C-alpha positions as CSV (number, residue, x, y, z in Angstrom):
1,R,31.5,4.2,4.0
2,K,30.5,7.6,3.6
3,T,29.9,8.0,0.1
4,G,28.9,4.2,-0.7
5,H,31.9,3.7,-3.3
6,E,34.5,1.5,-3.1
7,P,38.1,3.3,-1.6
8,T,40.5,3.5,-4.6
9,L,44.1,3.1,-3.8
10,W,47.2,3.6,-6.2
11,L,50.3,2.7,-5.5
12,D,53.7,4.6,-7.0
13,K,55.8,1.3,-7.0
14,A,53.0,-1.1,-8.7
15,C,51.8,2.0,-10.8
16,I,54.7,3.6,-12.1
17,D,57.0,1.4,-14.5
18,Q,60.1,0.9,-12.9
19,T,62.0,0.2,-15.9
20,N,60.5,3.3,-17.7
21,I,60.5,6.1,-15.3
22,D,61.0,8.9,-17.6
23,Q,58.0,8.2,-19.1
24,A,55.9,7.5,-16.1
25,L,57.1,10.7,-13.9
26,T,55.0,12.8,-16.7
27,C,51.6,11.0,-15.5
28,L,52.7,11.8,-11.6
29,P,51.0,15.5,-11.3
30,I,48.1,13.6,-12.7
31,F,48.0,10.7,-10.4
32,L,48.7,12.7,-7.2
33,A,45.7,15.5,-8.2
34,G,43.5,12.8,-7.8
35,C,44.3,11.9,-4.6
36,Q,41.9,13.1,-1.9
37,R,44.4,12.1,1.0
38,L,48.3,10.7,0.8
39,L,49.9,8.1,3.1
40,V,53.4,7.9,3.0
41,V,54.3,4.5,4.7
42,A,58.1,5.7,6.1
43,G,60.7,3.2,6.3
44,P,64.8,3.8,7.4
45,T,65.8,5.5,3.8
46,F,62.3,7.5,3.4
47,C,64.8,10.7,4.4
48,R,67.3,10.2,2.2
49,R,65.4,9.2,-1.2
50,L,64.7,12.5,-3.3
51,W,62.1,10.7,-5.0
52,C,59.9,10.0,-2.2
53,L,60.1,14.1,-1.2
54,L,59.2,14.9,-4.6
55,E,55.8,13.2,-4.5
56,I,54.8,15.0,-1.8
57,F,55.9,18.3,-2.9
58,T,53.8,17.4,-6.3
59,F,51.3,16.5,-3.8
60,L,50.9,19.6,-2.5
61,R,51.5,21.8,-5.6
62,M,48.9,19.8,-7.2
63,G,46.0,21.2,-4.7
64,G,46.9,18.7,-2.0
65,S,47.2,19.9,1.8
66,V,49.6,18.9,5.1
67,E,46.7,18.2,6.6
68,R,45.4,15.1,3.9
69,I,48.7,13.8,4.6
70,E,49.6,10.5,7.0
71,V,52.9,9.8,7.5
72,L,53.5,6.2,8.8
73,F,57.0,5.1,10.5
74,I,57.7,1.5,9.7
75,A,61.3,2.0,11.5
76,D,62.9,4.8,13.0
77,P,63.6,7.6,9.8
78,L,66.7,9.0,11.5
79,K,68.4,5.4,11.8
80,D,70.7,3.8,9.1
81,P,69.2,0.3,7.8
């Protein structure tokens, strides 16, 4: 609303070729550097998946800040699924 532009949404699961992750990983810093905010939708396995933590780390290293990260828990991350 503020800019009059449609929001852009990038979903890692949909945008990163899951069959060729090695090649797609080279673009991860570029994708995350272009993000104004990072929304983490965390399920019960979130804390055990290194990939999820790598994305947060990369977002921060590419100029993001903790204040621009929002975590939405859809399940208790400390409970086993």
